[in-house]
KERO-411984 format. One record per residue: residue in three letters; x, y, z of N, C-alpha, C in turn. Coordinates in Angstrom, 1 decimal, padded with zeros to 4 digits, always signed. Each point is the difference from the previous one (the first is absolute). Layout:
! KERO-411984
+------+--------+--------+--------+--------+--------+--------+--------+--------+--------+
! rest !   n.px !   n.py !   n.pz !  ca.px !  ca.py !  ca.pz !   c.px !   c.py !   c.pz !
+------+--------+--------+--------+--------+--------+--------+--------+--------+--------+
!  ALA !      X !      Y !      Z !      X !      Y !      Z !      X !      Y !      Z !
...
+------+--------+--------+--------+--------+--------+--------+--------+--------+--------+
END
This chain:
! KERO-411984
+------+--------+--------+--------+--------+--------+--------+--------+--------+--------+
! rest !   n.px !   n.py !   n.pz !  ca.px !  ca.py !  ca.pz !   c.px !   c.py !   c.pz !
+------+--------+--------+--------+--------+--------+--------+--------+--------+--------+
!  MET ! +102.3 ! +014.7 ! +156.8 ! -001.6 ! -001.2 ! -000.5 ! +000.4 ! -000.8 ! -000.9 !
!  ALA ! -000.5 ! -000.7 ! +000.0 ! +001.0 ! -001.0 ! -000.9 ! -001.1 ! -000.2 ! -001.1 !
!  LEU ! +000.5 ! -000.1 ! -001.4 ! -000.9 ! -000.7 ! -001.1 ! -000.3 ! -001.7 ! +000.1 !
!  VAL ! -001.5 ! -000.1 ! -000.2 ! -000.4 ! -001.2 ! +000.3 ! -000.6 ! -000.5 ! -001.6 !
!  ARG ! +000.1 ! -001.4 ! -000.6 ! -000.6 ! -000.2 ! -001.3 ! -000.8 ! -001.0 ! +000.2 !
!  TYR ! -001.6 ! +000.7 ! -000.3 ! -001.1 ! -000.6 ! +000.5 ! -000.2 ! -001.0 ! -001.1 !
!  HIS ! -000.5 ! -001.3 ! +000.0 ! -000.1 ! -000.8 ! -001.1 ! -001.6 ! -000.1 ! -000.8 !
!  ASN ! -000.8 ! +000.8 ! +001.3 ! -001.4 ! +000.0 ! -000.8 ! -000.4 ! +001.7 ! +000.4 !
!  GLN ! -001.5 ! +000.0 ! -000.7 ! +000.3 ! +001.9 ! -000.2 ! -000.6 ! +000.3 ! +001.8 !
!  LEU ! -000.5 ! -000.8 ! +000.9 ! +000.0 ! +000.5 ! +001.2 ! +000.7 ! -000.8 ! +000.9 !
!  PRO ! +000.8 ! +001.1 ! +001.0 ! +000.9 ! -000.5 ! +000.4 ! -000.6 ! -000.8 ! +001.4 !
!  SER ! +000.9 ! -000.6 ! +000.6 ! -000.9 ! -000.9 ! +001.0 ! +000.2 ! +000.9 ! +001.9 !
!  PHE ! -001.1 ! +000.4 ! +000.3 ! -000.1 ! +000.9 ! +001.1 ! +001.1 ! -000.7 ! +001.1 !
!  PHE ! +000.1 ! -001.3 ! +000.4 ! +000.7 ! -000.3 ! +000.8 ! +001.6 ! -000.1 ! -000.6 !
!  ASP ! +000.2 ! -000.2 ! -001.3 ! +001.4 ! +000.2 ! -000.1 ! +000.5 ! +001.4 ! +000.3 !
!  ARG ! -000.8 ! +001.0 ! +000.3 ! +000.4 ! +001.7 ! +000.1 ! -000.4 ! -000.3 ! +001.7 !
!  PHE ! -000.3 ! -000.2 ! +000.2 ! -000.7 ! -000.2 ! +001.4 ! +001.4 ! -000.7 ! +001.0 !
!  PHE ! +000.6 ! -001.2 ! -000.4 ! +001.5 ! -000.6 ! +000.6 ! +000.9 ! +000.4 ! -000.7 !
!  SER ! +000.3 ! +001.0 ! -000.8 ! +001.0 ! +000.3 ! -000.1 ! +000.8 ! +000.9 ! +000.5 !
!  ASN ! +001.8 ! +000.3 ! +000.1 ! +000.2 ! +000.1 ! +001.4 ! -000.2 ! +001.6 ! -000.7 !
!  GLU ! -000.4 ! +000.7 ! -000.9 ! -000.3 ! +001.5 ! -000.2 ! -000.7 ! +000.4 ! +001.6 !
!  LEU ! -001.0 ! -000.6 ! -000.4 ! -001.0 ! +000.3 ! +001.6 ! +001.2 ! -000.7 ! +001.0 !
!  GLU ! +000.1 ! -000.8 ! +000.4 ! +000.8 ! -000.4 ! +001.2 ! +001.2 ! +001.2 ! -000.1 !
!  ASP ! +001.0 ! +000.6 ! -000.7 ! +000.7 ! +000.8 ! +000.2 ! -000.5 ! +001.3 ! +000.3 !
!  TRP ! -001.4 ! +000.4 ! -000.3 ! -000.5 ! +001.7 ! -000.2 ! -000.7 ! -000.1 ! +002.2 !
!  ASN ! -000.3 ! -001.2 ! +000.0 ! -000.8 ! -000.4 ! +001.2 ! +001.3 ! +000.0 ! +001.1 !
!  ARG ! +001.2 ! -000.7 ! -000.4 ! +001.2 ! +000.1 ! +000.6 ! +000.6 ! +001.4 ! +000.5 !
!  ASN ! +000.2 ! +000.7 ! -000.6 ! +000.6 ! +001.2 ! -000.9 ! -000.2 ! +001.6 ! +000.5 !
!  ASN ! -001.6 ! -000.6 ! +000.4 ! -001.0 ! +001.2 ! -000.3 ! -000.7 ! +000.6 ! +001.5 !
!  PHE ! +000.4 ! -001.1 ! +001.1 ! -000.9 ! +000.0 ! +000.9 ! +001.0 ! -000.1 ! +001.5 !
!  SER ! -000.3 ! +000.6 ! +000.7 ! +001.2 ! +000.1 ! +001.4 ! -000.7 ! -001.3 ! +000.9 !
!  ASN ! +001.2 ! -000.5 ! +001.6 ! -000.5 ! -000.2 ! +000.6 ! -001.6 ! -000.1 ! +000.9 !
!  THR ! -000.3 ! +001.2 ! -000.4 ! -001.4 ! +000.7 ! +000.6 ! -001.1 ! -000.2 ! -000.6 !
!  ASN ! +000.7 ! -001.1 ! -001.0 ! -001.4 ! +000.6 ! -001.2 ! -000.3 ! +000.8 ! -000.9 !
!  THR ! +000.3 ! +001.0 ! +000.4 ! -000.3 ! +001.4 ! -000.8 ! +001.2 ! +000.0 ! -001.5 !
!  THR ! -000.4 ! +001.0 ! -001.0 ! +001.1 ! +000.0 ! -001.3 ! +001.0 ! +000.9 ! +000.0 !
!  LEU ! +000.7 ! -000.6 ! -000.4 ! +001.4 ! +000.6 ! +000.0 ! +000.0 ! +001.5 ! -000.9 !
!  PRO ! +000.6 ! +001.1 ! +000.2 ! -000.1 ! +001.1 ! -001.0 ! +000.7 ! -000.2 ! -001.4 !
!  SER ! -000.5 ! +000.4 ! -000.6 ! +000.8 ! -000.6 ! -001.5 ! +001.4 ! +001.2 ! +000.1 !
!  VAL ! +000.8 ! -000.7 ! -000.7 ! +001.7 ! +000.4 ! +000.1 ! +000.5 ! +000.1 ! -001.7 !
!  ASN ! +000.3 ! +001.4 ! -000.4 ! +000.8 ! +000.4 ! -001.1 ! +001.3 ! +000.2 ! +000.4 !
!  ILE ! +001.1 ! -000.2 ! -000.9 ! +001.2 ! -000.3 ! +000.6 ! +000.5 ! +000.8 ! -001.4 !
!  LYS ! +001.2 ! +001.1 ! +000.0 ! +000.2 ! +000.9 ! -001.3 ! +001.5 ! +000.1 ! +000.1 !
!  GLU ! +000.7 ! -000.2 ! -001.1 ! +001.7 ! +000.0 ! +000.1 ! -000.2 ! +001.1 ! -001.0 !
!  ASN ! +001.2 ! +001.1 ! +000.4 ! +000.8 ! +001.3 ! -001.3 ! +001.1 ! -000.5 ! +000.6 !
!  LYS ! +001.0 ! +000.9 ! -000.7 ! +001.5 ! -000.2 ! -000.2 ! +000.1 ! +000.2 ! +001.8 !
!  ASP ! -000.4 ! +001.2 ! +000.5 ! +000.6 ! +000.4 ! +001.3 ! -000.7 ! -000.8 ! +001.4 !
!  GLU ! -001.0 ! -000.7 ! -000.1 ! -000.5 ! -000.5 ! +000.7 ! -001.3 ! -001.3 ! +000.0 !
!  PHE ! -000.5 ! -000.3 ! +000.9 ! -001.5 ! -000.7 ! -000.2 ! -000.6 ! +000.6 ! +000.8 !
!  LEU ! -001.5 ! -000.1 ! -000.5 ! -001.2 ! +000.4 ! +000.8 ! -001.0 ! -000.9 ! -000.1 !
!  VAL ! -000.4 ! -000.1 ! +001.6 ! -000.9 ! -000.8 ! +001.1 ! -001.3 ! +000.5 ! -000.3 !
!  GLU ! -001.0 ! -000.1 ! -000.3 ! -001.3 ! +000.8 ! -000.3 ! -001.4 ! -001.6 ! +000.6 !
!  VAL ! -000.1 ! +000.6 ! +001.4 ! -000.9 ! -000.9 ! +000.7 ! -001.9 ! +000.6 ! -000.2 !
!  ALA ! -000.7 ! -000.6 ! -000.2 ! -001.5 ! +000.7 ! -000.4 ! +000.0 ! -000.2 ! +001.7 !
!  ALA ! -000.7 ! +000.8 ! +000.3 ! -000.9 ! -000.3 ! +001.6 ! -000.6 ! +001.3 ! +000.8 !
!  PRO ! -000.7 ! +000.0 ! -001.2 ! -001.4 ! +001.2 ! +000.4 ! -000.8 ! -000.3 ! +001.8 !
!  GLY ! -000.2 ! +001.1 ! +000.4 ! -000.9 ! +000.2 ! +001.2 ! +001.4 ! -000.2 ! +000.7 !
!  PHE ! +001.6 ! -000.2 ! +000.2 ! +000.4 ! +000.2 ! +001.3 ! +000.4 ! +001.3 ! +000.2 !
!  GLU ! +000.9 ! +000.2 ! +000.9 ! +000.8 ! +001.1 ! +000.6 ! +001.8 ! -000.3 ! -000.5 !
!  LYS ! +000.6 ! +001.0 ! -000.2 ! +001.4 ! -000.1 ! +000.2 ! +000.6 ! -000.7 ! +000.9 !
!  THR ! -000.8 ! +000.0 ! +001.2 ! +000.8 ! -000.3 ! +001.6 ! -000.8 ! -001.7 ! +000.1 !
!  ASP ! -000.7 ! -000.8 ! -000.7 ! -000.4 ! -001.1 ! -000.4 ! +000.9 ! -000.6 ! +000.0 !
!  PHE ! +001.2 ! +000.4 ! -000.8 ! +000.8 ! -001.2 ! -001.0 ! +001.8 ! -000.1 ! +001.1 !
!  LYS ! +000.5 ! -001.0 ! -000.5 ! +001.3 ! -000.3 ! +000.8 ! +000.6 ! -000.6 ! -001.3 !
!  ILE ! +001.3 ! +000.6 ! -000.2 ! +000.4 ! -000.3 ! -001.1 ! +001.7 ! +000.0 ! +000.9 !
!  GLU ! +000.4 ! -001.2 ! -000.4 ! +001.6 ! -000.7 ! +000.7 ! +000.0 ! -000.6 ! -001.1 !
!  ILE ! +002.1 ! +000.1 ! +000.3 ! +000.6 ! -001.3 ! -000.8 ! +001.0 ! -000.5 ! +001.4 !
!  ASP ! +000.0 ! -001.3 ! -000.8 ! +000.7 ! -000.6 ! +000.7 ! +000.8 ! -001.1 ! -000.9 !
!  ASN ! +001.4 ! +000.3 ! +000.4 ! +000.9 ! -000.3 ! -001.2 ! -000.1 ! +000.7 ! -001.5 !
!  ASP ! -000.4 ! -001.0 ! -000.9 ! -000.7 ! +000.5 ! -001.3 ! -001.3 ! -000.5 ! -000.3 !
!  MET ! -000.9 ! +000.4 ! +001.4 ! -001.4 ! -000.6 ! -000.2 ! -000.8 ! +001.2 ! +000.4 !
!  LEU ! -000.8 ! +000.6 ! -001.1 ! -000.6 ! +001.2 ! +000.3 ! -001.7 ! -000.4 ! +000.8 !
!  THR ! +000.0 ! +000.0 ! +000.6 ! -001.5 ! +000.0 ! +000.6 ! -001.2 ! +000.9 ! +000.1 !
!  ILE ! -000.8 ! +000.0 ! -000.3 ! -001.4 ! +001.0 ! +000.1 ! -000.7 ! -000.7 ! +000.6 !
!  SER ! -000.9 ! +000.8 ! +001.5 ! -001.2 ! -000.4 ! +000.6 ! -000.6 ! +000.8 ! +000.6 !
!  SER ! -001.5 ! -000.6 ! +000.1 ! -000.7 ! +000.9 ! +000.9 ! -001.0 ! -000.4 ! +000.6 !
!  GLU ! -000.4 ! +000.2 ! +001.0 ! -001.0 ! -000.9 ! +000.6 ! -001.1 ! +001.8 ! +000.8 !
!  LYS ! -001.2 ! -000.1 ! -000.4 ! -000.8 ! +001.2 ! +000.4 ! -001.4 ! -001.0 ! +000.5 !
!  GLU ! -000.2 ! +000.9 ! +001.3 ! -001.5 ! -000.6 ! +000.5 ! -000.8 ! +001.0 ! -000.4 !
!  ILE ! -001.1 ! -000.3 ! -000.7 ! -001.1 ! +000.6 ! -000.6 ! -001.2 ! +000.0 ! +001.5 !
!  LYS ! +000.1 ! +001.5 ! -000.1 ! -001.3 ! +000.1 ! +001.5 ! -001.1 ! +000.8 ! -000.5 !
!  ASP ! -001.2 ! -000.8 ! +000.4 ! -000.9 ! +000.7 ! -000.1 ! -000.5 ! +000.8 ! +001.0 !
!  GLU ! -000.7 ! +000.9 ! -000.4 ! -000.3 ! +000.9 ! +001.3 ! -001.3 ! -000.4 ! +000.0 !
!  VAL ! -000.8 ! +000.1 ! +001.4 ! -000.7 ! +000.4 ! +000.5 ! -001.1 ! +000.9 ! +000.7 !
!  LYS ! -001.2 ! +000.5 ! -000.6 ! -000.4 ! +000.9 ! +000.6 ! -000.6 ! +000.1 ! +001.1 !
!  ASP ! -000.2 ! +001.0 ! +001.0 ! -000.9 ! -000.3 ! +001.0 ! -001.2 ! -000.3 ! +000.3 !
!  ASP ! -000.6 ! -000.2 ! -001.3 ! -001.5 ! -000.7 ! +000.1 ! +000.3 ! -001.6 ! -000.4 !
!  GLU ! +001.1 ! -000.3 ! +000.2 ! +000.3 ! -001.4 ! -000.8 ! +000.7 ! -000.9 ! +000.9 !
!  ARG ! -000.1 ! -001.5 ! +000.2 ! +000.4 ! -001.0 ! +000.7 ! +000.6 ! -000.8 ! -000.9 !
!  ILE ! +000.7 ! -000.7 ! +000.7 ! +000.2 ! -000.9 ! -001.1 ! +000.0 ! -001.4 ! +000.7 !
!  THR ! -001.0 ! -001.0 ! -000.8 ! +000.1 ! -001.4 ! +000.6 ! +000.6 ! -001.2 ! -000.9 !
!  LYS ! +000.7 ! +000.7 ! -000.8 ! +001.2 ! -001.2 ! -000.7 ! +000.8 ! +001.3 ! -000.4 !
!  HIS ! +001.6 ! -000.4 ! +000.1 ! +001.1 ! +000.4 ! -000.8 ! +001.2 ! -000.5 ! -000.1 !
!  GLU ! +000.4 ! -000.2 ! -001.1 ! +000.8 ! -000.5 ! -000.4 ! +001.1 ! +000.5 ! -000.7 !
!  PHE ! +001.3 ! -000.1 ! +000.8 ! +001.0 ! +000.8 ! -000.2 ! +000.8 ! +000.1 ! -001.9 !
!  SER ! +000.3 ! +001.5 ! -000.5 ! +000.2 ! -000.8 ! -001.4 ! +001.4 ! +000.4 ! -000.1 !
!  TYR ! +000.9 ! -000.2 ! -000.5 ! +001.2 ! -000.1 ! -000.6 ! +000.4 ! +000.1 ! -001.0 !
!  GLN ! +000.9 ! +001.0 ! -000.8 ! +000.9 ! -000.2 ! -001.2 ! +001.4 ! +000.1 ! +000.0 !
!  SER ! +000.1 ! -001.2 ! -000.2 ! +001.9 ! +000.0 ! -000.6 ! +000.3 ! -000.7 ! -000.5 !
!  PHE ! +001.3 ! +000.2 ! -000.2 ! +001.0 ! -000.7 ! -000.9 ! +001.3 ! +000.4 ! -000.3 !
!  THR ! +000.8 ! -001.3 ! -000.4 ! +001.3 ! +000.3 ! +000.2 ! +000.6 ! -000.5 ! -001.6 !
!  ARG ! +000.6 ! +001.0 ! -000.7 ! +001.0 ! -000.6 ! -001.5 ! +001.5 ! +000.5 ! +000.4 !
!  SER ! +000.6 ! -001.0 ! -000.5 ! +001.2 ! -000.3 ! -000.3 ! +000.9 ! -000.4 ! -001.0 !
!  PHE ! +001.2 ! +000.9 ! -000.1 ! +000.5 ! +000.3 ! -001.6 ! +001.6 ! -000.8 ! +000.5 !
!  THR ! +000.4 ! -000.6 ! -000.5 ! +001.5 ! -000.2 ! -000.2 ! +000.6 ! +001.3 ! -000.7 !
!  LEU ! +001.2 ! +000.8 ! +000.2 ! +000.5 ! +001.2 ! -000.2 ! +001.1 ! -000.6 ! -001.1 !
!  PRO ! +000.4 ! +000.8 ! -001.0 ! +001.4 ! -000.5 ! -000.5 ! +001.3 ! +000.7 ! +000.7 !
!  GLU ! +000.8 ! -000.7 ! -000.2 ! +001.1 ! +000.3 ! +000.7 ! +000.4 ! +001.7 ! +000.2 !
!  LEU ! +000.1 ! +000.4 ! -002.0 ! +000.2 ! +001.1 ! +000.3 ! -001.0 ! +001.5 ! +000.2 !
!  VAL ! -000.4 ! -000.3 ! +001.0 ! -001.1 ! +001.1 ! +000.1 ! +000.9 ! +000.7 ! +001.2 !
!  GLU ! -000.4 ! +001.6 ! +000.0 ! +000.2 ! +000.5 ! +001.5 ! -001.2 ! -000.1 ! +000.8 !
!  ASP ! +000.0 ! -000.9 ! +000.8 ! -000.9 ! -000.2 ! +001.1 ! -000.4 ! +001.1 ! +001.3 !
!  ASP ! +001.3 ! +000.7 ! +000.2 ! -000.1 ! +001.1 ! +000.7 ! -000.3 ! +001.7 ! -000.4 !
!  LYS ! -000.2 ! -000.4 ! -001.4 ! -000.8 ! +001.2 ! -000.6 ! -001.4 ! -000.3 ! -000.1 !
!  ILE ! -000.8 ! -001.0 ! +000.5 ! -001.2 ! -000.2 ! -000.9 ! -001.2 ! +000.7 ! +000.5 !
!  THR ! -001.0 ! +000.5 ! -000.6 ! -000.9 ! +001.0 ! +001.0 ! -001.1 ! -000.2 ! -000.7 !
!  ALA ! -001.2 ! +000.2 ! +000.6 ! -001.5 ! -000.6 ! -000.3 ! -000.8 ! +001.5 ! +000.1 !
!  LYS ! -001.0 ! +000.0 ! -000.5 ! -001.3 ! +000.7 ! +000.3 ! -001.2 ! -000.3 ! -000.5 !
!  TYR ! -000.8 ! +000.4 ! +000.4 ! -001.6 ! -000.5 ! -000.2 ! -000.7 ! +000.9 ! -000.4 !
!  ASP ! -001.1 ! +000.1 ! -000.9 ! -000.5 ! +000.7 ! -000.7 ! -000.9 ! -000.3 ! -001.0 !
!  ASN ! -001.4 ! +000.5 ! +000.3 ! -001.2 ! -000.3 ! -000.5 ! +000.0 ! -001.9 ! -000.6 !
!  GLY ! -000.1 ! -000.5 ! +001.7 ! +000.1 ! -001.2 ! +000.1 ! +001.3 ! -001.1 ! -000.5 !
!  ILE ! +000.8 ! +000.6 ! -000.7 ! +001.6 ! -000.7 ! -000.9 ! +000.8 ! +000.2 ! +001.2 !
!  LEU ! +000.4 ! -000.9 ! +000.5 ! +001.5 ! +000.0 ! +000.5 ! +001.1 ! -000.3 ! -000.8 !
!  SER ! +000.9 ! +001.0 ! -000.2 ! +001.1 ! -000.3 ! -001.2 ! +000.7 ! +000.1 ! +001.2 !
!  ILE ! +001.4 ! -000.7 ! -000.3 ! +001.2 ! -000.4 ! +000.6 ! +000.7 ! +000.4 ! -001.0 !
!  THR ! +001.4 ! +000.5 ! +000.1 ! +001.0 ! +000.4 ! -000.9 ! +001.5 ! -000.7 ! +000.0 !
!  ILE ! +000.3 ! -000.8 ! -000.5 ! +001.2 ! -000.8 ! +000.5 ! +001.3 ! +000.3 ! -001.1 !
!  PRO ! +000.7 ! +001.0 ! +000.3 ! +001.0 ! +000.5 ! -000.7 ! +001.6 ! -001.2 ! -000.2 !
!  LYS ! +000.2 ! +000.2 ! -001.2 ! +000.6 ! -001.1 ! -000.5 ! +002.0 ! +000.1 ! +000.5 !
!  LYS ! +000.5 ! -000.7 ! +000.2 ! +001.6 ! +000.7 ! +000.2 ! +000.6 ! +000.6 ! -001.4 !
!  GLU ! +001.0 ! +001.1 ! +000.0 ! +000.5 ! +000.3 ! -001.4 ! +001.0 ! -001.3 ! -000.8 !
!  GLU ! +000.2 ! -001.0 ! +000.5 ! +000.6 ! -000.8 ! -000.5 ! -001.5 ! -001.3 ! -000.9 !
!  ALA ! -001.2 ! +000.0 ! +000.4 ! -000.7 ! -000.4 ! -001.0 ! -001.0 ! +001.0 ! -000.6 !
!  LYS ! +000.4 ! +000.8 ! -000.6 ! -000.7 ! +000.8 ! -000.6 ! +000.8 ! -000.3 ! -001.2 !
!  PRO ! -000.9 ! +000.3 ! -001.4 ! +000.9 ! -000.1 ! -001.0 ! +000.9 ! +001.2 ! -000.6 !
!  ARG ! +000.8 ! -000.9 ! -000.4 ! +001.0 ! +001.0 ! -000.3 ! +000.1 ! +000.1 ! -001.4 !
!  PRO ! +000.1 ! +001.6 ! -000.9 ! -000.3 ! +000.5 ! -001.6 ! +001.1 ! -001.1 ! -000.6 !
!  VAL ! -000.4 ! -000.2 ! -001.4 ! +000.8 ! -000.4 ! -000.7 ! +001.5 ! +000.7 ! -000.3 !
!  LYS ! +001.0 ! -001.1 ! +000.2 ! +001.4 ! +000.9 ! -000.3 ! +000.4 ! -000.5 ! -001.1 !
!  GLN ! +000.7 ! +000.5 ! -000.9 ! +000.4 ! -000.1 ! -000.8 ! +001.7 ! -000.4 ! +000.1 !
!  ILE ! +000.4 ! -001.1 ! -000.8 ! +001.2 ! -000.2 ! +000.5 ! +000.8 ! +000.3 ! -001.7 !
!  ALA ! +001.3 ! +000.7 ! +000.4 ! +000.6 ! +000.3 ! -001.2 ! +000.7 ! -001.0 ! -000.4 !
!  ILE ! +000.3 ! +000.0 ! -001.3 ! +000.9 ! -001.3 ! -000.4 ! +001.3 ! +000.5 ! -000.3 !
!  LYS ! +000.9 ! -000.6 ! +000.1 ! +000.9 ! +000.5 ! -000.5 ! +001.6 ! -000.9 ! -000.9 !
+------+--------+--------+--------+--------+--------+--------+--------+--------+--------+
END
């Protein structure tokens, strides 16, 4: 979020509306199918990276996670089916899909063959372990002779 200095007490609506912030949000939070993209948290500790994707209402079988070179891609495509009861008839029905794709460039020092994923309570968690050489080493004292 950018800090903006206003010359008057009431900021202009048009200044806010046409700011890059709104444009970036629009571009980054919608997929090609005009649905919102799930929010992502990326955490790092000394041993691994953790990618958390907020995607409630999905099943673990709805997700596809791929690694192509150093690109981690998380995607899903889900058709929402409405049930029709025996005493109903459909006069118009528009198919509904939920789909998204999120891609992230992985650092060179990760163990991509040891990546694991789980889906629990609407959160897809992907654990990406670091290689040994990427982990921080303890401080080493050098003796002076």
